C-alpha positions as CSV (number, residue, x, y, z in Angstrom):
1,M,-48.8,108.6,208.9
2,T,-46.0,109.9,211.1
3,Q,-44.3,106.5,210.9
4,D,-44.4,106.7,207.1
5,S,-42.7,110.1,207.0
6,R,-40.0,108.9,209.5
7,L,-39.3,105.8,207.3
8,A,-39.2,108.1,204.2
9,L,-36.7,110.3,206.1
10,Q,-34.5,107.3,207.0
11,R,-34.5,106.1,203.3
12,F,-33.6,109.6,202.1
13,I,-30.7,109.9,204.6
14,A,-29.4,106.4,203.6
15,A,-29.6,107.5,199.9
16,L,-27.6,110.6,200.7
17,E,-25.0,108.5,202.4
18,R,-24.8,106.1,199.5
19,H,-24.5,108.9,197.0
20,Y,-21.7,110.5,199.0
21,E,-19.8,107.2,199.2
22,V,-20.1,106.6,195.5
23,V,-19.1,110.1,194.5
24,A,-16.2,110.2,197.1
25,S,-14.8,106.8,195.9
26,S,-15.3,107.4,192.2
27,R,-12.4,108.2,190.0
28,G,-14.6,109.0,187.0
29,A,-14.9,105.5,185.8
30,A,-18.0,104.6,187.6
31,E,-20.5,106.9,185.8
32,G,-23.2,104.3,185.8
33,T,-22.8,103.8,189.6
34,I,-23.0,107.6,190.2
35,E,-26.0,107.8,187.9
36,N,-27.8,105.0,189.9
37,A,-27.0,106.7,193.2
38,Y,-28.3,110.0,191.8
39,L,-31.5,108.4,190.7
40,E,-32.0,106.7,194.0
41,L,-31.4,109.9,195.9
42,K,-33.9,111.7,193.7
43,K,-36.5,109.0,194.2
44,T,-36.1,109.0,198.0
45,F,-36.1,112.8,198.2
46,E,-39.4,112.8,196.3
47,G,-40.8,110.1,198.6
48,Y,-39.8,112.0,201.7
49,E,-41.3,115.3,200.3
50,E,-44.5,113.5,199.5
51,A,-44.7,111.8,203.0
52,L,-44.2,115.2,204.7
53,D,-46.9,116.8,202.6
54,V,-49.4,113.9,203.4
55,S,-48.5,113.6,207.1
56,F,-48.0,117.3,208.0
57,E,-48.9,119.4,205.0
58,A,-45.3,120.6,205.0
59,L,-43.0,121.3,202.1
60,L,-39.2,121.3,201.8
61,P,-37.4,124.5,200.8
62,F,-35.9,122.9,197.6
63,V,-36.9,123.0,194.0
64,N,-36.7,120.0,191.7
65,E,-35.0,120.8,188.4
66,D,-37.6,118.6,186.6
67,D,-40.4,120.8,188.0
68,L,-38.7,123.9,186.6
69,E,-38.5,122.4,183.2
70,E,-42.2,121.6,183.1
71,N,-43.1,125.3,183.4
């Protein structure tokens, strides 16, 4: 399980880097590209959070906006 959480962390970091590069190089015309980077970042964050929970019963100190809207 530790390996799975390490892989999830690596994917999350890569998604953070991709998101940064897209946003930093955008001039406002690449909204679809920014949206795709955002969605990938969100997906990998959720995967990392789940892997931490399964592997170590640990949570991250962040709240997902979608979780707030459900309540």
